C-alpha positions, 0 to 999 in steps of 0.5 A: 236937415237929415233924417235918421231913417233907422230910428224912425223905422224902429219906432214905427215898428215898436208902435205898430207892433205893440198896437196891432198884436191885441187886434190880431189876437182878438180877430183870431179868437173871434174866428176860433169862436165862430168856427167852434160855433159852426161845428157845434151847430152842424153836429146839432143839426146832424143829431136832430136829423138822425133823431127824425130819421129814427122816429120815421123808421119807428113809425113806419115799422109800427104801421107795417107790423099791424098790417102783417098777418100772422099765418095760422096753421090749419087745424090738424086733420084726423085721418079716419081711413086707418080705422076704415080700411081694415074693415073693408080689406079683401084678400085676393090670390091674384095679388100674390101670384104673377099675372099670366097673359097669353101672347097675341100672334103677330100678323107679320112674323118679323114683328115681335108679339105685344102682350096686352096688360103687360105693364105695372107701375111699382110705387114701392118695395118695403120690408114691412107689411104695415108700411105697404098697407099705409102706402096702399091706403094713401094711394087709394085716397088719391084715387089709385087702385093699388095692390100688394105683392109679397115676394122673397128675394135672397131670403128677405121678404119684400112687399111691393106696392103696385098699380096695374096691370095696364094695357100699354106703356103709354097708359103706365107712363100716364099713371106714373106722371099722375103719381109724380104730381102727388110727389110719389116716385114710381117705376114702370115695369114690363111683366115677362 
């Protein structure tokens, strides 16, 4: 007997098609639910980790802050030398006049004469006498013996604050170096 394969194949398709669709839909729904659960679980895990990290950061900051000391400013020092200096001030005529130094005769005529005490260290040249006196007081507190020389240049009165005279240029450079250690600029000058 001959079989009708066409009818058989269409019947099997109908039976298998109708019977397998609900199973495949059910599997798909289960996989979607599992995927959603995994994603939600991963999100929850990340959220918990970020909370733990934030908590640890807060704990570390709280541990560090109490240990950090706030630097206190030293109390403001009251300088009394402003009151003391006018009482001890001595007026000299040497500060206002240039220094006269006699040249030493050279033993060798080809060598130029060298004057002893011909260098000064000029610390400042200011227009106000009070500024010059303040600087001289500051230098006095640092251990330098300074004097003020009044000069007039082009009709303008200047007050030069000088240290010296010193014997050699090396000594003048040493004084200048000492001033630089106290952040004070200066100029070494040779007197004529």
